[in-house]
C-alpha positions in Angstrom: 2.2 6.4 13.4 2.4 8.0 10.0 5.6 7.7 7.7 7.2 11.1 6.6 5.5 12.9 3.5 9.2 12.8 1.9 9.5 8.8 2.1 11.7 7.8 -0.5 9.7 5.6 -3.2 12.3 4.5 -5.7 11.4 4.9 -9.5 13.6 1.8 -10.1 11.8 -0.4 -7.8 8.5 0.4 -9.7 9.7 0.6 -13.3 12.2 -2.5 -13.0 10.4 -4.8 -10.6 6.6 -4.2 -9.6 5.6 -3.3 -13.2 7.7 -5.7 -15.1 6.5 -9.1 -15.5 8.2 -11.5 -13.0 8.6 -15.3 -13.5 8.0 -15.7 -9.7 5.7 -13.5 -7.5 4.5 -11.4 -10.6 2.7 -8.4 -9.3 2.6 -6.4 -12.8 -0.5 -8.0 -13.9 -2.3 -7.5 -10.8 -1.3 -3.6 -10.8 -2.2 -3.6 -14.5 -5.8 -4.7 -13.6 -6.2 -1.4 -12.0 -4.4 0.6 -14.6 -0.7 0.9 -13.6 1.6 0.0 -16.3 5.3 0.6 -16.9 4.2 3.6 -19.2 2.6 5.4 -16.2 4.8 4.3 -13.4 4.8 7.9 -12.0 1.1 7.5 -11.4 1.9 4.6 -9.0 4.5 6.5 -7.4 2.0 9.5 -6.7 -0.7 7.2 -5.6 1.5 5.4 -3.3 2.7 8.8 -1.6 -0.9 10.3 -1.6 -3.1 7.4 -0.9 -0.8 5.0 1.2 1.5 7.1 3.1 -1.5 9.0 4.5 -2.6 6.0 6.6 -1.2 4.7 9.8 1.8 2.5 9.6 2.1 -0.6 11.8 5.4 -1.4 13.4 6.6 -4.9 12.2 10.1 -5.6 13.5 13.6 -4.0 13.9 16.4 -5.5 11.8 20.1 -4.4 11.6 19.1 -2.4 8.4 16.2 -0.5 10.0 12.6 -0.4 11.5 10.0 -2.2 9.4 6.3 -1.1 8.8 3.4 -2.1 7.1 0.3 -0.3 5.7 -2.8 -2.1 4.7 -5.2 -0.1 2.7 -7.1 0.0 -0.5 -5.2 1.7 -3.6 -7.5 3.4 -6.2 -6.0 2.8 -9.5 -6.1 5.3 -12.6 -8.9 3.3 -14.0 -10.9 3.5 -10.6 -10.4 -0.2 -9.6 -9.4 -0.6 -5.9 -6.5 -3.0 -4.8 -6.4 -4.2 -1.4 -2.5 -4.1 -0.6 -0.2 -4.6 2.0 2.9 -2.4 1.7 6.1 -2.5 3.5 8.3 0.4 4.5 11.4 1.0 6.3 13.3 3.6 8.2 16.9 2.9 7.8 18.9 2.6 10.6 22.1 4.5 9.5 20.3 7.5 7.8 16.9 7.6 9.5 15.5 8.1 5.8 12.1 6.3 5.5 11.8 4.4 2.2 9.2 2.2 0.1 10.1 -1.6 0.2 7.4 -3.5 -1.9 3.7 -4.3 -1.9 1.5 -7.5 -2.2 -2.1 -8.2 -2.6 -4.0 -8.3 0.7 -6.4 -11.2 0.2 -8.1 -10.6 3.8 -9.2 -7.3 2.2 -9.0 -5.3 5.3 -7.5 -1.8 5.9 
């Protein structure tokens, strides 16, 4: 299934987590290798919407919070480098609103 185009991608998640160095499980340096930085966080938000949400989402599990989905694909950064990602999304149980949860490097390099 494809997630809706109006899926919520929180700016705070990008600006205060993914694009900021974390002592544990840091993703900011990996994202920076493709040209994503705190200064252009909107580009990452738009690229997630345009490049990732257009792909098929695979159901992972239902929790008390909602239904979890995974999308594995390539994400072409602003500098042209491809990142192979596993992204996680949820359709909330109460609101039925789809939202972005997080992403990780996909070390298997398959979509």
